[in-house]
N, C-alpha and C positions, 0 to 999 in steps of 0.2 A: 265366260267370255277369252279369259286369258289362256284359256287350253284348248280355244277353239281351232285355231292355226295347228299345233300341230296335230292333234285329231285328224282336220281333213288331210295334211300330208301324209298322215301314219295310213289314212283309206286311200290314198292316191297310191302310195307306194305299194299296198298290197296287192291295189287295184291292177297295176302293172304287172308284177310281179306273177300273179295269174295269170293275165292274158299273153304277157311274153313267154311264159313256162309253158303253153299250150302249145304255142309254134316250137319251143326249146326242144319239148319232150317229142312232140309230132318228129321232127328234124333229127331225134335221137343225137342232138350236141352236148354232148356229158361237160366239154372244157366252159363251157358257155353258161352250162347250169349252175356249175362250182363258183365261176366269174360273178355268176348274180347272187348268189349268197353271200360272198365276202362283201362286195359294194351295198349288198340291201341293209348289213349289220351293221354298216359304217354311217351308212345314211340314217339309218333307225336310231341308232346311241347319238348322233347330232342334233336330231328332230327331237329326243326326248329327252336331252340332257338335264334341262332346267325344270322339268317336270316332277312331280311328285315319286318317291321310289316305288311304289305300289302302283302307279300309271306306267311307270317306265318300266318296270318288271313285265307288267305285260304287253306290254306296246313291243320290247325285246322280243319277247320268246315268243307271241303269234306272228311277225314277221317271220325271224329266224326258221320256225317251225313251216310256214308257205315256203319259204323257199330251202327248204330241206326237201320237202314234197315233191320237187321240180326234179331235183337231184334223183330221188329215189323214182320218181316216174320214169325220166329220160334213161336211168340202165335197166329198170325192171321191164321195158318194152324194147330194151337193145336186141337187135337179132328177131324181134315179133313184131308182125302187124298192129298198127297202134291204131284200134277201132273205136277209142272214147270220142265221142263227141265233146262238142265245147261245153254246151248245159252240162254232160256228164263230167267234165271236167273240174266245171266251178265249183260244183254239186261235193264231190271229192275234197277238191283244195280249201272251201270256205266253211265246208261244213259236218268233215269228220278226222277225225282226229287220228287217225291211223296212218299208215303209209303204203298202203297197196290199192292204187287208184283201180286195178283191173277188175277189184270187188262192184266198183259201178258201173261197168259195162252192162249191169244186169239192169241198173235203174229202171224203175217205173213198171216191172213185169209183176205177177202175181206175189203177194207177202209171202216173207218166209218163217218157216214156222218159229216159235219159242220169243217171238217180239214181246207180246205183253209178261211173260215171264221177266223176261230182261227190264222193262221199264219197272215193273213191279220191283225188283231187285234192288234198283237205282235208287227208287223213292225212301227204299227203307232203309237202305246207307244214308240218303240225305238226312232223314231222320235222324239218323242216330251221330252225324257227325253234328247237327245242330243240338241233340243234347250235349254232346261231349263240351260245346263252345257254351251253352248254357250253365255246364257246372266251372267248365274256366271261371266265368263270370261270380259266379257264388263264392268261389275261391280266394279271388283278388281282395273278397270285401272281409278277409277274417284275416284277423290278427297273428298269421303268421311269420316263420323267420321268411326273410326276404330271397337268400340261396334257396331255398325250400320250395317256397313260392315260383322262383322264375323257372328252377327245373321243371317242378310240376306242372304249371300252367303252360309250358311251352309244347313240352312233351304230349300235352292233351289237346292243345290247336293242332300240331303236327299230324297227330292222328286223324283229329277231327277233320280237318283241311285233308287230308288223303280219302276219307270216308266220303268226304262230297264231291271232291273232282275224280279222283281216280275210279272209285266204286260206285259214286252216285250217278252225276251228270255226264258221264261216260257211256255209263252203262242205259243209262235211260236215253242217249246220243242211238246209242246203237241197236237199242230196240226199236226207234222211231225208224232209221233208215230201215232196218227191217219190214217194216209195214211197208216200205215203198220198193219192196223187190231187191236190197242191197244184202249181201249178206257176211252184215258185219257180224264182230263176235266183241266177247268182254277183252281189253285192250292190259287188265292188269288179271292174269287168270289163278284167283286163290294162291297166292304168293307166300299164304303162310304156311302151306302143305311140303312147302321144296324143302329135302333131305340133302341137297348140297348148295354152294355157292354157285356152281355151273347150271344147276338147275333153276334156280332163281332168276341171275342174270341172263340166260339164256333161252325162257321158254315162259317165265312166268309175270315179271315184271315188267311194264312197259313194255308190252307186244311192239307198240308203233315203233319206239328207237329199236328195237331186234331187228325189227323188217328194213327199216333204213340203214343200219349201220353194216345192217350183213350184205345188203344189195348193193351200196355205194363205198363200202371200205374193205369188210373181212375175205369177201369171195373176190374183188379187181387184187389184196395186196398179198393173199393167200397164196399167188400163184409166182409172186415174184421174193417173198420172204418165208421165213416160218410160220407155221400155224400161234405159235406163242408170239411173235415179232406182231403178227398182223390182229391177235387177240388184243395185245395190249396198245396198240395204234387206237384199237376199237375204244377202249378203257380212256385213253390221252382225249381223244376227240369229245367222249361223254364228259370227261372233265373242261376241257374247254367251253362247251356249251352250258355247262353248269356257274363257269364263269361269267358268263355272258346275265345267267337269270336272275343269279343269287350275288352276285362281288359286283357288278357294274351297276346295277338298279341304285345301291346304296353306296358305292363308290369306298369301298371296303373289304377287307377279309380277301383280298386278293392271292391266288395262288390255293385257298384253303380246297374248297371245291375241287382243283383239279389233284393235289395230295390224297381227297379221298378217294378218288376212283383210280390211282394210282397203287394204293394201299388193296383195292377190290381186286384189280386186273392180276396183282402179285398171289393174294390169296386164291384166285382160282386157277393162277397156274400152282401153287401150291398143292391148292385139292387134288388137280389131275396127277401129279409127280407121286403123290401119296398112295393114290389109285392104281398107278405105274407100278409103284411097289407092293401090291398087294393089301397096303395098312389098311383095313376094310373098317375104321372102326363108325366111315359114314353110312353102312348098311344098318347098324339100332337107330331108330328112326329117331328116338330123344336125344343123344348125343350128335344126331345129322345136323337139328334144329338147334340146339344150342350152340351148335359151331356156326353156323349159318346166322342165327343171333348177335351172337359175339361179334363176329368180324363185321356185320352189319351195323351195329348200334354203338358199338365201343368208339369207333371213327367218328359218330356223327355229327358231334360238336364241328369238327373241320367244314363240312359239307354246309350245314345251317349254323353258320357262325352268329357270334351275339347280334352285331349291327344290324343282320338280316332278321333274325329274329323281332330285335328291337322295332326298326323302320319297318318291317311290311308283315312279319306274322301277325304280331300282337292287334297292330292299327285291324290290320284285315278282321279281325274278334272287335272289333271297336274297344279295344284295351288300350292301357297305356302303363309302361313299366315302371315301378315305382321307383 
């Protein structure tokens, strides 16, 4: 009962965003769409401030994502006929993690091929993630060095939850939508085969975010500033969104996620500069993947800082840090 009122407020807020967002996107009110995002973030932070960190994280992330869909759709339909019905819009806004509303124009038509293949793929990743969580539970029962245990279990849990959400639930969701005629796709497209940070961040990891920032930030900005500045703006914006998702829920670690994405942006620019000067070590798949692995993993304690791991990741797995 204690959390019932905030939950109802969360549902009401997101319902308002979805309804108002349809009108905003239909009338191509870009400034209003951004205003809705800012107001929504402020309101959900106030509503959820006294809630446990896990619930706060989910509430803030879900609300921010819904509001960003309004911006992406508004920009995506700019200069084009808006043909989405309200039903299609609601299905997209409330039921799909991607950012391309146009996909839902075919909702209700014949099934799209490979739906069950995607569902099976997602289920296999769910199982793999669950097994890693089980391994983490076994490890914490062992008389191991506390530092080793913290690092190993935290790494296992991060991989496990990525398998469950990014490759499991989202793949299943894509497959289900394909059964309903929507040309949904993997939102995490084999990131492990990336041979460069540009490929990783631009084509393979979190395609929903790529879709969103390309339409809402990169394309509008590159006509006003340089490509490098527009690219850094995208990484800064990503850092700010991760501050909302990872620092605000635990009220600690501020600035760390932002710094992580600043490093990623600078590393991408460095990679582009190296290619421009024909320093082509990235053409070797082994060195290229080591390059990607280093830049992603070495600064990762900034992104998933200790308090977030302790108050969100471990409890999500039913574990407590010793």
